[in-house]
C-alpha positions as CSV (number, residue, x, y, z in Angstrom):
1,M,100.1,120.3,114.4
2,S,97.1,123.0,112.9
3,T,97.9,125.6,110.2
4,D,95.5,127.9,108.5
5,V,94.6,127.7,104.7
6,P,92.3,130.2,103.6
7,L,89.4,129.1,101.5
8,S,90.6,131.6,99.4
9,L,92.9,129.8,97.6
10,A,90.7,128.1,95.9
11,R,90.1,130.1,93.2
12,E,93.8,129.4,92.3
13,Q,93.1,125.7,91.9
14,I,91.0,126.3,88.9
15,P,92.5,125.8,86.1
16,T,93.6,122.4,87.7
17,L,89.9,121.9,88.9
18,V,88.4,121.9,85.6
19,T,91.3,119.9,83.7
20,S,91.2,117.0,86.4
21,F,86.9,117.2,86.5
22,G,87.3,117.2,82.1
23,V,89.1,113.8,82.5
24,A,87.2,112.2,84.6
25,L,83.6,113.0,83.2
26,R,85.2,111.5,80.7
27,S,86.3,108.2,81.4
28,M,83.6,107.4,83.3
29,S,81.5,105.8,80.1
30,P,82.5,103.5,78.1
31,L,81.1,105.6,75.0
32,T,84.3,108.8,75.7
33,R,86.8,107.3,77.0
34,P,89.5,105.8,74.2
35,S,88.5,102.2,73.0
36,R,92.3,100.9,73.6
37,L,95.6,101.6,74.3
38,P,96.9,103.9,71.9
39,D,99.7,101.8,69.5
40,T,102.4,104.5,71.1
41,P,101.2,106.6,73.2
42,R,101.0,110.2,72.6
43,T,103.7,112.4,74.9
44,L,101.5,115.7,76.0
45,T,103.3,118.9,76.7
46,A,101.9,122.0,79.0
47,R,102.9,125.0,80.6
48,F,101.9,125.4,84.3
49,A,101.5,128.6,85.4
50,A,104.3,129.6,88.7
51,P,102.1,129.3,92.2
52,S,101.3,132.5,93.4
53,Q,104.1,133.2,97.0
54,R,101.4,133.0,98.7
55,L,99.9,128.9,97.8
56,V,103.2,128.5,98.0
57,D,103.8,129.6,101.2
58,H,101.0,128.3,102.7
59,Y,101.3,125.0,101.3
60,A,105.2,125.0,103.2
61,A,103.5,126.0,106.5
62,W,101.5,123.2,105.9
63,S,103.9,120.4,105.4
64,G,105.4,121.7,108.6
65,A,108.7,123.4,106.5
66,P,110.6,126.2,108.4
67,P,110.1,129.8,106.8
68,A,113.4,129.8,105.3
69,R,114.0,126.1,103.4
70,Y,111.8,127.2,100.8
71,R,112.7,130.8,100.1
72,D,113.3,130.7,96.4
73,S,112.2,127.7,95.3
74,L,109.1,125.2,95.3
75,P,109.3,122.5,98.1
76,P,110.3,119.5,96.0
77,H,106.5,117.3,97.1
78,F,104.7,120.4,95.9
79,C,104.9,118.2,92.5
80,S,101.3,117.3,94.3
81,H,99.5,120.5,93.0
82,W,102.1,121.3,89.5
83,A,101.3,117.4,88.2
84,F,97.9,116.7,89.2
85,S,96.2,117.7,86.0
86,M,98.9,116.4,84.0
87,L,98.8,113.3,85.4
88,A,95.3,112.8,85.5
89,R,95.6,113.3,80.8
90,V,98.0,111.3,80.8
91,G,96.0,108.7,82.5
92,G,93.3,109.6,80.4
93,Q,94.6,107.8,77.5
94,A,94.5,105.2,78.8
95,P,91.0,102.9,78.1
96,Y,90.3,103.1,81.9
97,N,87.9,104.5,84.3
98,V,90.6,107.0,86.2
99,T,88.1,107.6,88.6
100,E,89.1,104.0,90.0
101,I,92.4,104.4,90.7
102,L,94.5,104.2,93.8
103,N,98.1,105.1,93.5
104,Q,100.7,102.8,95.1
105,G,104.5,104.1,95.0
106,L,105.6,107.2,93.5
107,R,109.6,107.9,92.5
108,L,110.8,111.4,92.5
109,Q,114.2,112.5,90.7
110,L,115.4,115.8,91.6
111,K,118.4,117.4,89.1
112,A,117.8,120.8,90.4
113,P,115.2,123.0,92.5
114,L,112.6,124.6,90.8
115,P,113.1,128.2,91.4
116,R,109.4,130.1,92.6
117,G,107.9,132.7,90.5
118,E,108.9,130.7,87.1
119,D,106.2,129.1,85.1
120,L,106.5,125.7,84.8
121,L,107.2,123.2,81.1
122,L,105.8,120.0,81.7
123,R,106.0,116.8,79.6
124,G,103.7,113.3,80.7
125,H,103.7,110.1,79.3
126,L,102.0,106.7,79.6
127,E,105.0,104.2,80.8
128,D,103.6,100.9,80.6
129,V,100.3,99.3,81.5
130,S,100.1,95.9,82.0
131,E,97.3,93.6,83.3
132,D,96.6,90.9,85.7
133,A,93.7,89.0,87.3
134,Q,93.9,91.3,89.7
135,R,94.2,94.8,88.8
136,V,95.5,97.4,86.3
137,R,98.9,98.8,86.5
138,I,99.6,102.4,84.9
139,H,103.6,103.1,85.3
140,T,102.7,107.1,84.3
141,R,105.7,109.8,83.6
142,I,106.1,113.1,84.1
143,L,109.5,115.8,83.2
144,A,109.5,119.3,84.6
145,G,111.4,122.5,84.3
146,W,111.4,125.3,83.1
147,A,112.9,127.7,79.9
148,Q,116.7,127.7,81.1
149,Q,116.4,123.7,83.2
150,P,113.4,121.8,80.8
151,E,114.0,118.6,83.0
152,A,114.5,119.2,86.3
153,V,112.7,117.1,88.1
154,I,111.1,113.8,87.0
155,V,107.7,111.9,88.5
156,D,106.9,108.4,88.4
157,S,103.7,107.6,89.2
158,Y,102.5,104.2,89.7
159,A,98.9,103.3,90.1
160,T,96.5,100.7,90.0
161,I,92.9,99.8,89.3
162,P,91.7,96.6,91.4
163,K,89.4,94.5,89.5
164,R,85.6,93.1,90.6
165,G,85.9,90.5,92.4
166,A,89.5,89.9,92.4
167,A,91.2,87.5,95.2
168,K,93.6,89.5,96.9
169,S,96.7,88.7,97.0
170,K,99.3,88.2,100.5
171,P,102.4,90.9,100.5
172,A,105.1,89.1,100.0
173,A,107.5,88.6,103.2
174,R,110.1,91.0,104.1
175,V,113.2,91.9,106.1
176,E,112.8,95.2,107.8
177,P,115.9,96.9,108.5
178,E,116.4,98.3,111.9
179,Y,114.5,102.0,112.1
180,Q,114.9,104.8,114.6
181,T,112.2,107.3,114.8
182,I,113.9,111.0,114.0
183,G,110.1,112.5,114.2
184,E,106.7,112.4,114.6
185,W,103.8,114.7,113.2
186,S,99.6,114.6,113.2
187,V,97.0,115.6,111.7
188,G,93.6,116.7,111.8
189,T,89.6,116.1,111.0
190,D,90.4,119.1,108.6
191,D,93.6,118.5,106.1
192,G,92.1,116.6,104.1
193,L,90.0,119.5,102.6
194,K,93.2,121.7,103.7
195,F,95.6,119.8,101.3
196,G,93.3,119.5,98.6
197,L,92.9,123.7,98.8
198,L,96.9,123.6,98.5
199,T,97.0,121.7,95.6
200,G,93.6,120.9,93.9
201,D,92.9,117.3,94.6
202,F,89.5,117.6,96.3
203,N,88.8,113.7,95.8
204,P,85.9,113.0,98.7
205,I,87.3,110.4,100.2
206,H,89.7,113.0,101.4
207,T,87.7,116.1,102.0
208,F,83.4,115.7,101.9
209,W,82.6,113.8,105.1
210,P,79.4,112.8,104.3
211,L,80.0,110.7,101.5
212,A,84.2,109.5,102.7
213,R,81.2,108.5,106.2
214,R,79.9,105.5,103.4
215,S,82.9,104.1,102.3
216,K,85.0,101.0,103.4
217,F,87.1,104.1,105.5
218,R,83.9,104.9,107.3
219,G,85.4,108.6,107.2
220,C,88.6,110.7,104.9
221,I,91.7,110.0,104.4
222,L,94.6,111.8,103.9
223,H,96.4,112.2,100.2
224,G,99.2,110.3,99.7
225,F,100.9,113.2,98.4
226,G,100.0,114.6,101.9
227,M,101.6,112.1,103.5
228,V,105.0,112.2,101.6
229,A,104.7,116.4,102.3
230,R,104.6,115.7,106.0
231,T,107.1,112.8,105.7
232,W,109.6,114.5,103.6
233,E,110.2,117.3,106.0
234,K,110.7,115.2,108.8
235,L,113.6,113.9,107.2
236,A,114.6,117.5,106.3
237,D,114.4,118.4,109.3
238,A,116.5,115.3,110.3
239,E,119.4,117.6,108.0
240,Q,118.4,113.7,105.9
241,H,119.0,115.6,101.8
242,I,117.0,113.6,99.3
243,A,118.2,113.8,95.9
244,D,116.0,110.2,94.6
245,I,113.6,108.9,96.4
246,D,111.1,105.8,95.5
247,L,108.6,105.0,98.0
248,R,104.9,103.1,97.9
249,F,101.0,103.5,100.2
250,I,100.3,100.4,102.4
251,R,97.7,102.0,104.5
252,P,95.2,104.4,104.2
253,L,95.9,107.4,106.7
254,P,92.3,108.0,108.5
255,L,92.0,111.3,109.9
256,P,92.7,112.3,112.8
257,R,95.6,110.8,113.1
258,E,98.1,111.9,116.4
259,G,101.5,110.8,116.9
260,L,102.9,109.5,113.5
261,Q,106.7,108.4,113.7
262,V,109.2,109.1,110.7
263,Q,111.5,106.3,110.9
264,L,115.2,105.9,109.1
265,A,117.1,103.0,109.3
266,A,121.4,103.4,108.1
267,P,122.3,103.5,105.3
268,D,122.5,100.2,102.4
269,A,125.8,99.1,101.0
270,D,124.5,101.5,97.5
271,G,124.4,104.0,100.1
272,R,120.5,104.6,99.8
273,R,118.8,105.1,103.5
274,A,115.5,103.5,104.1
275,F,112.1,105.0,106.3
276,R,108.6,104.5,107.3
277,L,105.5,106.3,108.1
278,Q,104.2,104.3,111.3
279,G,101.6,105.0,113.6
280,R,101.3,104.4,117.0
281,D,99.5,101.0,117.0
282,G,102.6,99.4,114.1
283,S,100.5,100.7,111.0
284,V,102.9,101.0,108.5
285,H,101.3,104.1,106.3
286,L,104.5,104.5,104.1
287,A,107.4,103.0,103.6
288,G,110.7,103.5,101.3
289,S,114.3,104.3,100.7
290,F,116.1,107.6,99.3
291,T,119.3,109.1,97.9
292,G,121.1,112.4,98.5
């Protein structure tokens, strides 16, 4: 799947870039970042200007959505754009270098669709910060809505900062349900840059090949939110309605990749359906569950 994304969309990401870059710059030095966690983390607020129709249309097309699906509303996973700078600001309250943060998981609770053309009202705060011998865990929550419904979407972001030299723990053994493949998607070499143009996340590990080749991944990897967007739309194609989704990022997705399988299990006793994103080699990149 290849979708053109105009470079001119970068202009719409300037406010996000300014905010996120400023937070990253302050957090990189112990002299400028907070020295300790605040006793009572502040709730930060912001008004986020309504994304342009052009930006939303290109984002929905990149995600794989048919034109009519989000004619009047924002794609739920478009929080990759409107929540990005708020997540940076909230995470910047913690006494850590936010450039070392790794996204581990995400929960989205959808109370109402976010309409197109409305400025968004955002409230964000640190829900929890904990630390052990291996890593720092940071849980951030953002509430989003508009003037008539200020709590339409709840975003819980789970991230970690690994500690240097810490031994890696082995994941606990899991009993997996039976899955059926309901759709496939692929990504090209330049999809990291395309997603950056659509969301404002230009982290070099996703967008800048000369630097990414020097990383442990030996090249660019797709944004976690990019995996969510493409996978979500395949679930929607299979007529799955999502009201509450909880997922974790399992393994980075190197670019390019073909034949990524979206797999779905039968509902459990509570009505939740497990799903995952699996490569042709059996590697699982994303897994979670949802209710409708």
